[in-house]
N, C-alpha and C positions, 0 to 999 in steps of 0.2 A: 700530461702533454708530451713529455719526453718519450713515454712508452708507445705513443702513437706513431712518432716519426722514427723512433729506434725500437722496434718490437723486441729485439733480443738484447736490449741493454742490461737486462738483469743478469745475463750470463757474464758481463763484464764487471758490474758492480758487486754481484753476490755469487762468485763462482763456487758452485757446489755447497752453497749455504755457508761459505767461509766468513763472509762479512757479518752476517747475522750472529754466528757463534762468537766472533771476536767482540761484537757490541755487547752481547750478553755477559760475557766474561769481564769486560770492562765495567759494566754497570754493577756487577756483584763486587768487584774490587773497590770501586768508588764508594758504594754503600757500606762495605765492610770497613774501609779506612776511616770513615766518619764516626764510627761507633767506638765508645770506650770499651776496654777489655772486660770490665765487669758486666756491661750490657750484653756483650756477646756470650759470656758464660751463663748469664741468667736466661737469655733466650734459648740456649741449647738445652738447658735443664728443665724447661717448662713442658714436662712430658704430657700433662693434661691437655694443653693446647694442641700439641703435635698429634695425639691420639684422636682428639675430636675432629681436627681439620682432615686427617687422612681418611678417617671413617666416613666423614660426610662427603668427601670428594668421590670415593669409590663405592660406597655402599648405600648411603641414604638417598642419593639421587638416582639410584638405579631400580627403585621399587616399581614394579609393573602395576598398571591399572587398566581396567577395561575401557576401550574407546574404539572408534572405527577410523582407521587410516589405511592408505595404501601401503603395501609391504615396503616399498622403497622409502617412504616418508618416515615410517615409524622405525625403520632401520637407522635412518639418519638421526632421529631423536634419541634412540638408545645409544648411538655412537657418542652424541654430545654428553649424554649422562655418565658415561664411563671414562671420559677424558680426564686427564690431570688438569690442574689449574694452569693459568698463564705463568709465564716466566718473568716477563718484564713489567707489564702494567700493574700487577698486584703489588710489585715492590714500589713502584713509583707512587701509586695512590696511598699505600701504607705510610710511606715516608712523608708525603706532604700533609697527611692527616694526623701525624704524631702517634702512629701506632707502633706496635711491636715489630720493628723492622728486622731484627735478627730472627725472630720467630717466623715471619713471612718468608724471608730468604731461605731458611732451612726447609720449611714445608714446600715451598716452590720447587727446590731442588729434589727433595725426597719424592714428591708426587710425580715429577716428571721422570725420575729414575724408575719408580715402581710401575709407572704407566707403560713403559716399554713391554712389560709382560702382563700386567693386570688389564690394561684397556682392551687388547685383542681377546683375551680370555673371557673377560666379563661380557663383551659384546657377543661373543659366540654362545655363551650360556644364556643370555637374555633372549637371543633370537631363537633358541631352541625351546624356551620356556612358554608356558601358557600365559596369555594376557598380553594386552597391547599397552603401550607406554602412555602416561600422561604427558602432554606437551612440555617441553623444556622451559617452563614458565619461570624466568629469572627472578621476578619480583617475589613469587611464592617461595622459591629456594632461598632467596635473600632473607625473607622474614623468619623462615624456619631456622636458618643458620644463626640469626641474631637471637631468637628466642632461646635456642639451646645454649648460646654463650651467656645469656642472662641467667638461665636456670642453674648453670654451673658456677655462677658468681665470678666470671672472668673479670679481670681488670679492664679499664677503659682501653689500654694499649692492646691487650689481647682480643678484646671484642672488635676493635678496629681491624686487627690482623684477620679475624675470622670473616668479617664482612667483605674484605677484598681478596681472600684467598679461597675460602670454601665454595662459594657459588660460581666462581669464574672458570671458564674452560678454554684450553688453548687451541687456537686455529692451526698452529704449526704441526701439531701431533694429529689433529682431527682430520685434516685433509688427506694425508697419506693413509691413515687408517681407513677411512671410508673408500678411498680410491682402491686400495688393495682388496677390500671386501667385495667390491663390485667390479673387479677386474674382468670377470667373465661376462658381465652385463653392463658394458660402458653406457649404453642408452639410458640406464636408470640412475647414473651417477649424479646428474644435475639435480634431480629431485631429492636424492639422499643428502646432497650437500646443503640444501636450503635451510634445514633447522640449524646447522652450525653457523652459516653465514649470518642468519638473522640474530642468533643468540649472541654471537661475538660482537656484532654491532651494538645490540641493545645493552650488553653488560658494560661496555665502555661508556655508553651515554649515561647509564644509571650510576656507574662509579664516579663520573664526572660531577654528577648532581649530588651524590652522597657525601663527597669529600667536604662540601660546604654546608652540609646539613646539621641540625642540632644533635643528631644521633652521634656524630664523631667529634663535634666541637665542644660539647659540654661535659664536664667530669661526671655529672649525674648519670650519664649513659652507661657507665661501667657496671 
């Protein structure tokens, strides 16, 4: 409602993205202060979790499949596939579900740092390659990430971390990436953004349902 009456209020509330950055830093600090030092050390040393999550984010979700889509639409789907995970929502959902919070924080920070270079590079490579993408089906990606965590015998905490980090994609990086890619054809931008907008909304809905499910509430799910 405030945006309708004050269309430029975001320039005051979030000048240059400063407010968002501060909130993210505060979120990391609060989450970090609530963790015992041994939990922090253990989370950072869990290299199997880190390798699996980073590989899943940037590699396993970028496999091309044959289908029939408009160029702009499958460019948007590929862009979703190569994006890093969310920064804040994955941490919140992991924390309320009793997952490996330190592992989630580390992988969220690492993925978004790597994504500055990897996301544009992978998008460029995918758009040059043969084959069209499979729709960014969040449920399918979620099931694959969960199955992989079970096959690797991850603990319950690490499995929860995987569920809320590996399949999620960040809107904050996705919009600038797609906007830059279609800078020369702005008329195609709306279509290209559709997969990201739908995926982002859907992933939050699914995560909200998942945090109360048996998968994350029972120790047997590890």
